[in-house]
Each structure stands twice: as structure tokens, then as C-alpha cells.
C-alpha positions as CSV (number, residue, x, y, z in Angstrom):
1,X,148.2,28.6,88.1
2,X,147.7,32.3,88.3
3,X,151.0,34.2,88.5
4,X,151.1,37.8,89.7
5,X,154.2,39.8,89.1
6,X,155.4,41.7,92.2
7,X,155.3,44.9,90.3
8,X,151.6,44.4,89.5
9,X,151.0,43.6,93.2
10,X,152.6,46.9,94.3
11,X,150.7,48.8,91.6
12,X,147.4,47.4,92.8
13,X,148.3,48.0,96.4
14,X,149.1,51.6,95.9
15,X,146.1,52.1,93.6
16,X,143.8,50.7,96.3
17,X,145.4,52.9,98.9
18,X,145.0,55.9,96.7
19,X,141.3,55.2,96.1
20,X,140.7,54.8,99.8
21,X,142.5,58.0,100.5
22,X,140.5,59.8,97.8
23,X,137.2,58.4,99.2
24,X,138.2,59.6,102.6
25,X,139.0,63.1,101.4
26,X,135.8,63.2,99.3
27,X,133.6,61.9,102.1
28,X,134.7,64.3,104.8
29,X,136.0,67.4,102.9
30,X,133.1,67.6,100.5
31,X,130.9,68.6,103.4
32,X,132.9,71.8,103.8
33,X,133.2,72.4,100.1
34,X,129.5,72.3,99.5
35,X,128.4,73.7,102.9
36,X,125.7,76.4,102.7
37,X,124.6,78.4,105.6
38,X,121.0,77.8,106.6
39,X,118.7,80.7,106.8
40,X,118.0,81.7,110.4
41,X,114.4,82.4,111.4
42,X,115.6,84.9,113.9
43,X,118.4,87.4,113.4
44,X,118.6,88.3,117.1
45,X,122.0,89.4,118.1
46,X,123.4,88.1,121.4
47,X,125.7,90.1,123.7
48,X,129.3,88.9,123.3
49,X,132.3,88.9,125.6
50,X,135.6,88.8,123.7
51,X,138.4,87.3,125.8
52,X,142.1,87.8,125.1
53,X,145.1,86.7,127.2
54,X,148.4,88.6,126.8
55,X,151.8,88.2,128.3
56,X,154.5,90.8,127.2
57,X,152.5,91.6,124.1
58,X,152.7,95.4,124.2
59,X,153.5,95.8,120.5
60,X,150.8,93.3,119.4
61,X,148.2,95.0,121.7
62,X,149.0,98.4,120.3
63,X,148.8,97.2,116.8
64,X,145.9,94.6,116.9
65,X,143.6,95.3,119.8
66,X,142.0,98.4,118.2
67,X,140.8,96.2,115.4
68,X,138.9,94.2,118.0
69,X,137.6,97.2,119.9
70,X,136.1,98.9,116.8
71,X,134.1,95.8,115.7
72,X,130.7,96.8,114.2
73,X,128.1,95.0,116.3
74,X,124.5,96.0,116.9
75,X,124.2,94.3,120.3
76,X,126.2,94.7,123.5
77,X,129.9,93.7,123.5
78,X,132.8,93.8,125.8
79,X,136.5,93.1,125.3
80,X,138.3,91.5,128.3
81,X,142.1,91.5,128.2
82,X,143.9,89.5,130.8
83,X,147.3,91.0,131.3
84,X,149.2,87.9,132.4
85,X,152.2,88.9,134.5
86,X,153.6,91.1,131.8
87,X,156.8,93.0,132.5
88,X,156.8,95.2,129.3
89,X,154.5,98.2,128.6
90,X,151.3,96.2,128.2
91,X,149.7,97.7,131.3
92,X,150.2,101.3,130.1
93,X,149.0,100.5,126.5
94,X,145.9,98.9,127.9
95,X,145.2,101.9,130.2
96,X,145.6,104.3,127.3
97,X,143.2,102.3,125.1
98,X,140.8,102.2,128.0
99,X,140.5,106.0,127.9
100,X,139.0,105.7,124.3
101,X,137.2,102.4,124.5
102,X,134.9,102.1,127.5
103,X,133.9,98.5,126.7
104,X,137.5,97.4,127.3
105,X,137.9,95.6,130.6
106,X,141.4,94.9,131.9
107,X,142.3,92.1,134.3
108,X,145.7,92.3,135.8
109,X,147.3,89.1,137.0
110,X,150.4,89.5,139.2
111,X,150.8,85.9,140.4
112,X,151.6,82.7,138.6
113,X,149.2,79.7,139.0
114,X,151.1,76.8,140.4
115,X,150.6,73.4,138.6
116,X,148.6,75.1,135.8
117,X,150.7,75.5,132.6
118,X,150.0,77.5,129.5
119,X,147.3,80.2,129.3
120,X,144.5,78.1,130.8
121,X,144.6,79.9,134.1
122,X,144.5,83.5,132.8
123,X,141.9,82.4,130.2
124,X,139.8,80.9,133.0
125,X,140.0,84.2,134.9
126,X,138.9,86.1,131.8
127,X,136.0,83.8,131.2
128,X,134.8,84.1,134.8
129,X,135.0,87.9,134.5
130,X,132.8,87.8,131.4
131,X,129.4,89.4,131.8
132,X,127.8,87.7,128.8
133,X,127.0,84.1,127.9
134,X,128.5,84.1,124.4
135,X,132.4,84.0,124.6
136,X,134.6,84.8,121.7
137,X,138.3,84.0,122.1
138,X,141.3,85.3,120.1
139,X,145.0,86.1,120.7
140,X,146.9,89.3,121.1
141,X,149.0,88.6,118.0
142,X,145.9,88.3,115.8
143,X,143.8,91.0,114.1
144,X,140.3,90.5,112.8
145,X,140.0,90.1,109.0
146,X,137.2,92.7,108.9
147,X,135.2,94.9,111.2
148,X,132.4,92.4,111.0
149,X,134.3,89.4,112.4
150,X,132.4,89.4,115.7
151,X,129.1,89.6,114.0
152,X,129.8,86.8,111.6
153,X,131.0,84.5,114.4
154,X,128.0,85.2,116.5
155,X,125.6,84.8,113.6
156,X,126.4,81.0,113.5
157,X,124.6,80.5,116.9
158,X,121.2,79.0,117.2
159,X,119.4,78.1,120.4
160,X,121.0,74.7,120.4
161,X,124.5,75.8,119.4
162,X,127.2,75.6,122.1
163,X,130.4,75.9,120.1
164,X,131.4,77.9,117.0
165,X,134.7,77.0,115.3
166,X,136.5,79.7,113.2
167,X,139.4,79.8,110.9
168,X,142.6,81.7,111.7
169,X,144.8,82.2,108.7
170,X,148.3,83.7,108.5
171,X,149.3,86.9,106.7
172,X,150.7,86.3,103.2
173,X,154.4,87.1,103.1
174,X,157.3,86.3,100.8
175,X,159.2,83.1,101.3
176,X,158.8,79.3,101.3
177,X,158.4,79.1,105.1
178,X,155.3,81.4,105.0
179,X,153.8,79.3,102.2
180,X,154.3,76.1,104.2
181,X,152.8,77.6,107.3
182,X,149.8,78.9,105.4
183,X,149.3,75.5,103.8
184,X,149.5,73.6,107.1
185,X,147.1,76.1,108.7
186,X,144.6,75.7,105.8
187,X,144.9,71.9,105.8
188,X,144.4,71.7,109.5
189,X,141.3,73.9,109.3
190,X,140.0,71.8,106.4
191,X,140.1,68.8,108.6
192,X,138.7,70.0,111.8
193,X,135.9,72.0,110.1
194,X,135.0,69.0,107.9
195,X,134.9,66.7,110.9
196,X,132.7,69.1,112.8
197,X,130.2,69.2,109.9
198,X,130.3,65.4,110.0
199,X,129.3,65.5,113.7
200,X,132.8,64.6,115.0
201,X,134.3,67.9,116.3
202,X,137.7,67.3,117.8
203,X,139.5,70.6,117.9
204,X,139.4,74.4,117.2
205,X,142.0,77.2,117.3
206,X,142.1,79.5,120.2
207,X,142.7,82.5,118.0
208,X,139.2,82.3,116.6
209,X,136.9,80.2,118.8
210,X,133.6,80.8,120.4
211,X,131.5,78.9,123.0
212,X,129.0,79.5,125.7
213,X,130.1,80.4,129.2
214,X,127.6,77.9,130.6
215,X,129.4,75.1,128.7
216,X,132.7,76.1,130.2
217,X,131.3,76.2,133.7
218,X,129.4,72.9,133.3
219,X,132.7,71.2,132.3
220,X,134.5,72.8,135.2
221,X,136.7,74.8,132.9
222,X,140.0,73.3,132.1
223,X,140.3,71.3,135.3
224,X,140.7,67.9,133.5
225,X,143.6,69.2,131.4
226,X,145.3,71.7,133.7
227,X,148.4,69.5,133.9
228,X,148.9,69.6,130.1
229,X,151.0,72.6,128.7
230,X,148.4,73.3,126.0
231,X,144.9,72.2,125.2
232,X,142.8,75.2,125.9
233,X,141.4,75.0,122.4
234,X,141.8,71.5,120.9
235,X,141.5,69.3,124.0
236,X,138.7,71.4,125.5
237,X,136.7,71.0,122.3
238,X,137.5,67.3,122.2
């Protein structure tokens, strides 16, 4: 009779589980590790509308918005900031920036949207105000990693592309908490970007996300998820 010690059984069980996990990581994540951008036949630049929603973000707007406004981009671009019922100095900061940057468009919201939680309502307003088909979303507390951020995100589009997913990392600071946040952010991006390359897109991050306005309108915006507090990025992509 074949006798198997319980310790051997546990060892084989954990070994099998580890191999399955390694296969899973290798199968999906290797797509991102070995990803190489395909050469585009045409380098035509599309006009882009950058949309930002802000509520009581006066300090972030003053610090970060200029980095969006000075993006180097050969085609037309506009930056739409939806000032969502702010009670701080956001309005005055935006008006001051408008004097220098003529491509800044300000949308002032003075009423709350009933039964629509989160930033889906102001974001919907900003998207409907956009003049261009390609939308690029980010947040007021984010700053582009370079002056070519807009160009690099747009460059991923082909005639068939409807959504472009981006990565939004955190600033490196001292402390364990910052390390944990940066690791979690990286690991999350590793998953959703790898799944997207596998043809199973399930989420993006609203601080660096692009899609076509026509896609948004065809899906009736966020109407199917208006009752959910969040979801303007992950649930919409899903």
C-alpha cells in the first residue's frame, strides 16, 4: 500500500499552487515585459481635448496645471477644467492662468447633480464640452512626467483604437508607506496593462486615461454606473 506522509502532501500541494501561480504570472505579465511598440505607417497627430475635474484644488491647480498647459504637441489641443462647486480660490487661479494660456477652457459648475455621486457628472460635462474626438483624462493633483506626455499618449492611437491606458505613478518619498503605495500602484498597473495586451481590458486609472468621445457617447456616458460612487475609470473601461 502506498503511504504518503501528510507533510509530503502539503509540500506537493504548495509546490503545485506555486507553479500554477508562476505560470499565471508568466503567461500574462510577460506580454507587458516583452511588449514592443509597432511602427506606425502614419504619424498623423490628432487634435486632443484634455479634461480635468477639480473641486477645492486651488493649490494643486496652481502647481500642476501649468505642466499640462505647456505640453509640446504639434497638433491642436485644448485643456478643459471643470471647476466642480469649489469654495476655495480655484476660480481665481483658473482665471489667472487663462490670461496666459488661451487653450484653457473653464467650465464652472455651481449646482450638485442629484443621484450622481463622485466626479462622473462634472467629467461628463467636461467631455461634452470637448471640441475634439480624442479625450485625455487626468486629475488636478497629478503632473505630467514630461512635456511630451500628451504626445506619447496620443501616439498609441490607430484608426481602430478606441481606448489608450496609461500608467500613473506616485512621487518617490521617504517612508515605508510611500514604498507600499508605489508598489501597489505598480502591481495594479502591471495587471491591468498585461490583461489589456491579452485582449481582456478591465480597468484603467482616471489620472492617465484616454478614449474617443464617440465611444463615450455611444455608451451613453456613465448612465449605467451613475449610482455607484466611483467607477468613472475602471467600471467604464470594463
